[in-house]
N, C-alpha and C positions, 0 to 999 in steps of 0.2 A: 697396604699400598695399592693392591689390586682394586679394592673397593673405593679407595680415595680417587684413583684414576677414573673409574667409571662414574662416580658421583660428580666429579669435576666436569666430565663431558656433559652430563645431564644438566648441570647448572648453565653451561654455555648454550646448550641446545634449547633451553627453556628460560630465556632471560627474565629476570624479575622474580624468579622462584628461589626461596631460601631452602637450602638443604644442609643437613648436619650429619656428621659421622662421629660416633663415640666408641672408643676402645676401652672396655671395662676390664680387660685382662690384667693390665698393669696400672695400679693407682700410684699417685705420687705420695710424698710424705704426709700430705694433708688428707689423703684418702679420696682425692679427686681424680676422675678418669680423664684420659687424654681426649680432647674434643676438637674437631675441625669444622669450620663453617664454610659453606660454598654458596656464593651468590655472584651473579653477573648481570650488570645493567646493560652492557654493550653486546651481549650474546656472541654470535659467531665472529664479529669483528674482534672482540677481546680474545676469542679462542685462537684466531690466526696470530694475533700479537703475542699470545702466550707461547705458541709453537715456534715463533720466530724470534723469541727474546734473546737468543745467543747469536743471531745472524744480523747482517747489515742489510737493511731494506732499501729498495730502489725508489719506493714511493712512500710518502709520509704516513698515510693510513690505508688500510685495506679497502679494495673496491667491494662495495656491498650491494647485493642483489636480493630483492624480495618481490615475489609475484604470485599470482594465483590464476589458474586456468583449468576448466573442467574438474573443479573440486580438488585439484592437485596444488598444494602449496609448495612454493620453492623459496629457499633461503640459502644464499651462498655468500661467502666472504673469501677474498683472495688477495694475495700480495706477492710481489717479486723480491727476491733477495740475490745476493752476489754468489750464492752457492751454485753447485752444478747438478743438484738433485731435485726431483719433483717430490713434494710431500702433499699427498692428497688423501683426505679423510672423508668418507661418505656415510650418510645415515638415512634410514627410511623409518619414519614413525619412531624416532629415537633409537632404533636398532642399528648397531654398527655393521655396515655392509663391507666387510674387509675385502671381498672379491669384486666390489664395484657393482656394475649392472647398467641398466638403461639410463639412469639419472647421471651416472659418470660419463657415459657415452655422449649424452646431450651436452654436458658441460665442456668436454674436450672438443666436441664439434664446434661449439660457439667460439671457444678460445682460438682454435686454428683458423676458422673462417674470418672472424672480425679483425684479428691482428694482421693476418695476411693481406686482407683487403686494405687496411689502413696503411700498411707499409708500402704496398704497390701504388696506392693512390697518391702518396706523398713522396714517391721516388726514393724510398729508403733502402730498397733492395736492388737498385739499378746497377750498382757496381759489382754485384755478385754474378758469377758465371755458372752458378748451380742453383738448384731449387731448395728452398727452405722447407724442412719437414715438420710434421706435427710435434715431434720430440723437441725440436729447437724452441718452439713456442712455450714449452712447459719446463724448460730447464730453469731452475731457481724459483719455481712457482710453489707457493704454499697455499692450499685451498681447503675449505670445508664445504661440502655440498650436502645439504639436508633437505629432504622432501617429506611431505605428509601426503600419503596416498590412501584413499578410502578402502580400497580392496587390493592390497599389495600381493603380488605373485612372486614368491621367492623360489630360487633354484637351489635344490639340495636341502638337507636336513638342518643345516646350521644357519639358514636364512642369511647366507653371506653374500648373495647376489640377487639384485632386483631384476625381474623379468618382464614387467609391464612395458610393452612396446610404445604405448602412447606417451610415456613419460619422457622419452628421448627428445621429441620435438618440442614439448612444453618447456623443458629445462633449457634447451638450445635457444629458444625464442627469448625467454626471460633474461638469460645470461648475456646473449648477444646484444640485446638492446642496451643493457646496463654498461657493458664494456664499450660499446660504440659511443655512448654519451660521455663516458669518462674520458676516452681518448680525445674527443672533440673539445671538451672543456679544459683538458689539462695537457696541452701539447708538449710541454717540457718533460713532464713525467712519462708521457707516451713515447717520446724519442729515447728516453733513458731505457725503457723496456725493450724497444725495437733494437737499440744498439746491443743490448744483452743477447737478444735473439740472433743477431748477425754474428756476434762472437761465437755463440754456440754452433751455428751453422758452419762457420769457417773452420772451427776446430774439428767438427765431425767430418767435413770434406777433406781436410788435411790428413786426418787419421785413416780415412778410406784410401786416399792416394798412397799413403805409406804402406798400407797392407798390400795393395796391388803391386807395388814395386818389389816388396819382399817375395810375393808369390811369383813374379816374373823371374827374379833372380834364382829362386829355387827350381 
């Protein structure tokens, strides 16, 4: 199962590549080993759909980003669902960076910047009496951020976090442009996402007020 999970990741990260896993420990009655085939034509878009298969999505298909700058290749797929959690997976040269890094920082910076600007420009936050935070823009977000970096600099022995500072701006620029285009071309889906953001911000604000009230009583 551990190997199957990793090979499935690799098939999504390298669309068009055929991979197979054979388990020769237990043969069936015909002496045939269990075998699984892994292949993805849609790449990261299919990866996000796979991660979200048990959730209700807010938009029909994931927002897809692909770009290249200074020999750094960027590929991102993201979608919003009705859940309250953020599910973000990041990779550098096919290595799973579980602790994130500069590529994740660039992605989050773009999400916060572009969605906030869109909401403000279209008056979607005008009824709020408080500021929307970065966490509110990521509630219910499922995303896969993958970059190819010629000379990656990792922090720690496990290569769990990318340290290349130049990657932040590159990812932020690529993702920001793609999100901006999506919002302009899909106003109905854009409003659906912003409505979700407003709900998250309202709930967070109400929870903070409740905590303050309890503290005052104590």
